C-alpha positions, 0 to 999 in steps of 0.5 A: 500500499502506499499513500499519505499516512499509510505508514504514519499513522493510520494502520495502527488504528486498523491493527488495534481495532482488529486485535480487540475485535478478535479477542472479544469474539474469541472470548479471550479478553480477561482483563479490560482493554483500553484503546487510546486514539490520538489524532494529533501525534505530530510536533508533540500535541502542541496545539491540545492537551493530549499529553494530559489525557494520555497521562491520566487515561494510562494510569493503573495500566498493566502494560502498553502497546504503542502502534506506530509503525516500524521501518522495514524489519518485522522483527524490530519493536521499540523498547526505548525512545528519545523524549522531546520539548518545543521551547519558546525563547522570547527576548525583550530589548529597546526599540530605536531609530537606527539612524538618528538614535542608535545608542538608545537601542537595545537589540533583541536579535543581537542578544538572541544571536549571543544565546543561540550559540550558547543554546546550540553548545547544549547539544551532546549527540553521544549523550543522546542531547539535540538543541535546535534553533529551528525557527526565529521570528522578529524585528520590523524594519531595516531602520529600527533596532528590533525590541523583540525577538523569538526563537522556537527550540526543538529539544531532544534527550534521552532521559527525562533527567537530561530534559530537567537539567537542559531546562535549567541551563536554557533558563540560566543562559536566558537569565545571563544576557550580554546585551545589557538591559535585555530580558529574556522569558523562556516557555516550555509550549509542549513536551513528551517524556522519554521512553526509558528502557526500564527493567519492566519494559525489558521484562514485557519485551522478553514476554513478547518476544517469546509469544512471537516465537511460539506462534510462529512470528520469529524472534524479535529485536529490540531497537530504539529510535530518535524521535519522540513517542507517546509511549514515553508518556506511558513509560513515565507513569509506570506502565511499561509499554512496547513501541513501534508494534504498528505496520511495517513500511517506510517513507514517513512524511512523504510521497513514497509512504508505504506499508506492508499489507501483510504486516497488518494481520501479523501484528495484530495476531501477535498482539492478540496472542500475547493479550490472550496468554498474559490477560 
């Protein structure tokens, strides 16, 4: 299959519904099953309260499966993933005519330029940390010293402890201006917890791998990803979760997006067999 959303993320709905339908029809569901359907999973739910809804709905769950797709290899499932947050950094300066009274101005853009260099230096790719200055907006005219500018940072981290430390360092940079008489505010617009590879997650993977081999699916491989996942919200609330149990495919967000049709049934069968055995 090819087409927009055919890999990321529509097939997850089909797999989830097929799994539940099979369990109910065969009367194999021994405990309640909850399916959380997320319609705005891109860009960390920045225009909704989805994060809070997922956090509330998953509490008390025995375990979870996130039905995002996996690239090409049907043996791959996710046991860890980086978290992410979008952070707005807003610098306030003082406007002035750049020709007549430049000495009265305090350039918000120059101050932000200094901060961007420091913010980018927080990146440590080996540690799984990346701070990306993805958008800048500010200034009103070429002959006016800008009194306001905003940048939006895309921040990735491997652990939630790294996230907390990063936010502290971002706020410290903002509170230490290079251009006098400028001020900076920092606002976390949205965030997703990292999906950390906890002992409970590893135990859940081992059980799923055992079932996969029993039913002829084959041996599974535990892998991780660089993008944020809603599975992180669940793991952060002590609900062990396996990620990337959706359709097998490739080409997300492109015209070449594709999915393997057979993997829909195979993944549904794997999940249903696991739930039937473990309950």
